[in-house]
C-alpha positions in Angstrom: -0.1 0.0 -0.1 1.4 3.3 -1.1 2.3 5.7 1.8 0.5 8.9 2.5 2.2 11.8 0.9 4.4 14.0 3.0 3.4 17.6 3.0 6.2 20.0 2.9 6.1 23.1 5.0 5.2 25.7 2.2 2.1 23.4 1.4 1.1 23.3 4.9 1.0 26.8 5.3 -0.8 27.2 2.2 -3.3 24.4 3.4 -4.2 26.4 6.6 -4.7 29.5 4.9 -7.1 28.1 2.4 -8.7 26.3 5.3 -9.2 29.5 7.1 -10.9 31.4 4.3 -13.0 28.5 2.4 -15.9 26.2 3.3 -17.9 25.5 6.5 -16.6 25.9 10.0 -13.1 27.5 9.4 -12.0 27.7 12.8 -12.7 24.1 13.3 -11.0 23.2 10.2 -7.8 25.0 10.9 -7.9 23.3 14.3 -8.3 19.9 13.1 -5.6 20.3 10.7 -3.2 21.8 13.1 -4.0 19.0 15.5 -3.3 16.1 13.1 -0.1 17.5 11.9 0.8 18.9 15.1 0.4 15.7 17.2 0.4 12.7 14.8 -3.0 11.5 16.1 -5.5 9.3 14.1 -8.9 10.4 13.0 -11.0 8.2 15.5 -8.8 9.6 18.1 -9.4 13.1 17.6 -13.2 12.5 16.8 -13.4 11.1 20.4 -10.9 13.3 22.2 -13.0 14.8 25.2 -12.5 18.2 26.5 -10.9 17.1 29.4 -7.8 15.7 27.9 -7.1 19.5 26.7 -8.3 21.6 29.5 -7.8 21.4 32.9 -11.0 22.6 35.1 -9.6 25.8 35.7 -9.8 26.3 32.1 -5.9 26.1 31.5 -4.3 24.1 28.9 -2.7 20.6 29.9 0.6 20.9 28.7 0.9 16.7 28.9 -2.1 14.8 28.7 -2.5 11.4 27.2 -4.5 9.4 24.5 -6.5 7.3 26.6 -6.9 3.8 26.1 -10.8 3.7 25.6 -10.2 6.0 22.4 -6.7 5.0 21.2 -6.5 3.2 17.6 -4.7 0.4 19.5 -6.3 0.4 22.6 -3.2 1.4 24.6 -2.7 4.5 26.4 0.2 6.7 25.2 1.4 10.8 26.0 0.1 13.6 24.2 1.7 16.9 24.8 -0.3 20.3 24.2 3.1 22.1 23.8 2.9 23.5 20.3 2.0 27.2 20.1 0.6 26.8 16.8 -1.7 23.7 18.0 -3.0 25.4 21.1 -3.8 28.6 19.3 -6.0 27.0 16.8 -7.7 24.8 19.4 -8.1 27.8 21.5 -9.7 29.9 18.8 -12.1 26.9 18.0 -13.2 26.2 21.8 -14.2 30.3 21.9 -16.2 29.7 18.8 -18.0 26.9 20.5 -18.5 28.8 23.7 -19.7 31.8 21.8 -22.4 29.5 19.7 -23.2 27.7 23.0 -22.0 24.4 21.9 -21.9 21.5 24.0 -21.8 23.6 27.5 -22.1 22.8 31.0 -24.2 24.5 33.6 -20.7 25.0 35.6 -19.8 28.1 33.5 -16.4 28.5 35.5 -15.2 24.9 34.8 -13.2 23.9 31.6 -14.4 27.1 30.0 -17.8 26.3 30.4 -17.3 23.3 27.8 -18.6 19.7 28.8 -15.3 18.1 29.8 -16.6 14.7 28.9 -17.9 15.7 25.4 -15.6 15.7 22.3 -13.5 18.8 21.5 -14.3 18.6 17.9 -18.1 18.8 16.5 -19.8 18.5 13.3 -21.1 22.1 11.6 -24.1 21.2 13.5 -22.6 21.1 16.9 -22.7 17.4 17.2 -20.2 14.6 18.1 -19.0 12.8 14.8 -20.0 9.4 14.6 -17.6 6.4 13.9 -18.5 3.3 12.1 -18.0 0.1 13.8 -16.4 -2.9 11.5 -14.9 -6.5 12.2 -11.8 -7.5 11.4 -10.7 -10.9 9.8 -10.3 -12.2 13.5 -13.3 -10.6 14.8 -11.9 -7.7 16.4 -13.6 -4.4 16.3 -12.3 -1.5 14.1 -13.5 1.6 13.8 -13.6 4.5 11.2 -15.0 8.1 10.9 -15.8 8.5 7.2 -17.5 11.7 7.8 -13.9 13.3 9.3 -12.1 11.2 6.4 -14.0 13.0 3.8 -13.5 16.4 5.3 -9.7 15.9 5.2 -9.6 14.8 1.6 -11.6 17.8 0.9 -9.6 20.3 2.9 -6.6 19.1 1.1 -8.3 19.2 -2.4 -9.3 22.9 -2.0 -5.8 23.9 -1.3 -4.8 21.9 -4.6 -3.0 19.1 -2.6 -4.2 15.7 -4.2 -3.8 12.2 -2.8 -3.1 13.7 0.7 -5.4 12.6 3.8 -5.3 12.6 7.6 -2.6 9.8 7.5 -0.5 12.6 5.5 -0.6 14.5 8.9 0.4 11.3 10.6 3.3 10.7 8.5 4.5 14.4 8.2 4.6 14.5 12.1 6.9 11.5 12.1 9.2 12.4 9.3 9.7 16.1 10.3 10.8 14.7 14.0 13.2 12.6 12.5 14.7 15.4 10.3 14.9 17.3 13.6 17.2 14.6 14.9 14.7 13.2 17.2 15.1 9.5 18.3 13.2 6.5 16.8 11.8 5.5 20.4 10.7 8.9 21.1 9.0 8.9 17.9 7.6 5.5 18.6 6.2 6.4 21.8 4.1 9.4 20.3 2.5 7.5 17.5 1.7 4.7 19.6 3.2 2.1 17.4 3.7 -1.7 18.4 7.4 -1.8 17.0 10.2 0.3 16.2 9.7 -1.0 12.5 6.5 0.1 12.0 7.6 3.6 13.0 10.9 3.4 10.6 8.4 2.3 7.6 6.2 5.2 8.1 9.3 7.8 8.0 11.5 6.0 5.1 11.6 6.7 1.6 10.9 10.3 2.1 11.8 12.2 -0.9 12.3 15.5 1.2 15.6 13.9 2.9 16.9 13.6 -0.5 16.3 16.8 -1.8 17.8 18.3 1.6 20.9 16.3 1.1 21.6 17.3 -2.6 20.8 21.0 -1.6 23.7 20.8 1.1 26.3 19.0 -1.5 28.2 22.3 -2.0 
């Protein structure tokens, strides 16, 4: 199976600029894209990530949190860090929109910025949670997908002129950039939640940007 394309920095900036001015719910769309490209999370995880995984009760951002085992794609908890300023800015802007439009609020207005802490961070344009579809693998184990979010991500990339990209491009770009910045494979593996280092290496390998960077620095 072909790997999802790696998105270069310039194309990613363009993707975010287009998402900010086009389509339905631009603040949500920018936050979705930024979260995927800034954390490497899977769509099914993002669809179910609760507000309390991002915010403390006093409304401050949790610098270190986790992808809980109940929502993790492989049913194993792993750490997540809300330390990227671009991700935090995009999420905060979207949550401000949600509060202003009274989407899934709680009577305790002073806690969690007034948002339902157990409700998902991201909602549809109608203010409803994204629905997951349960399927069964060949072994009978449950497998989940979020087709509506998958379609949205393909649409967001296409409207920016990026063909063949998907949410997996965000996950791969996250991994490749960490590797290009010299981070250890084991640390990248921990953030992605892969079972083996081989899976992480396979995701990163064959990145054409590495070759171009090498040639650019020959002389």
